[in-house]
C-alpha positions in Angstrom: 10.7 39.6 31.9 10.7 40.5 35.8 7.8 42.2 37.3 10.6 45.4 38.4 11.0 48.8 38.3 13.9 49.7 36.5 14.6 53.0 38.1 13.5 52.6 41.6 13.4 48.6 42.1 9.5 48.5 43.0 8.4 44.8 42.8 5.6 42.8 43.5 4.1 42.6 47.0 2.3 40.1 48.7 -0.8 40.4 50.6 -4.4 38.5 51.2 -7.6 38.4 49.3 -10.4 38.8 52.1 -13.8 37.3 51.3 -17.1 38.5 52.9 -17.0 35.5 55.2 -13.0 36.8 55.7 -11.4 33.7 54.3 -8.0 34.5 53.5 -5.9 33.5 50.3 -2.7 34.7 49.2 -2.3 37.5 46.6 0.1 39.6 44.9 -0.1 43.2 44.2 2.0 44.2 41.3 3.4 47.2 40.4 1.9 49.8 37.6 4.6 48.8 34.9 4.6 51.0 31.2 7.3 50.6 28.7 8.6 54.0 28.0 11.2 55.7 25.9 12.9 58.6 28.0 14.9 61.3 26.2 18.2 61.7 27.9 19.7 65.4 27.0 23.0 64.1 27.8 23.0 62.0 25.4 20.8 63.6 22.7 18.9 60.0 22.2 15.8 58.2 24.1 16.4 55.4 26.4 13.5 52.7 26.2 12.8 51.4 30.0 10.3 49.6 31.3 9.1 51.8 34.9 6.3 52.5 37.5 4.0 55.2 36.6 5.3 56.4 40.0 8.9 56.3 38.4 7.8 58.3 35.6 6.1 61.1 37.6 9.2 61.5 39.9 11.3 61.5 36.6 8.8 64.2 35.5 9.3 66.1 39.0 12.9 65.9 39.0 13.5 67.5 35.5 14.2 64.6 33.6 15.9 61.2 33.0 19.4 62.7 33.9 18.7 64.7 37.3 16.9 61.6 38.0 19.7 59.0 37.3 22.2 61.7 39.0 20.2 61.6 42.6 19.6 58.0 42.0 20.8 55.0 44.3 23.3 52.1 42.4 21.5 49.5 44.0 17.8 50.5 43.0 18.9 50.3 39.4 18.6 47.5 36.7 21.9 47.1 35.0 20.5 48.9 32.0 19.4 52.2 33.9 23.1 51.7 35.3 25.2 51.6 32.3 23.2 54.6 31.1 23.8 56.3 34.5 27.6 55.9 34.0 27.4 57.5 30.6 25.4 60.4 31.2 28.0 60.8 34.2 31.2 60.3 31.8 29.7 63.0 29.6 28.6 65.6 32.2 32.4 65.1 34.0 33.7 65.8 30.3 31.4 69.0 29.6 32.4 70.4 32.9 36.0 70.1 32.3 35.3 71.6 28.7 33.4 74.7 30.7 36.1 75.3 32.8 38.5 75.3 30.0 36.4 77.8 28.1 36.4 80.1 30.9 40.1 80.3 31.8 
């Protein structure tokens, strides 16, 4: 399992440990990943993702998973998240067409 956020693409970074004597040794800074189930309003079901804590706050700030995926770049998303984004977009386009027909 890779240590990469499925929504933002955030991954490990590299840096140095610095001792009191100022000796440097390589280390990795890992993202704070959590296994969460996010509810999609368009799909009407939950989606299990492994995302960073920062991404979880961003999803809440933007108003839910559907709104986050609408603004997210395809290059940042994992294949699983990209599949969900396409499903949400497909349902959204059919719902918009149905609303236009209801108005007419």
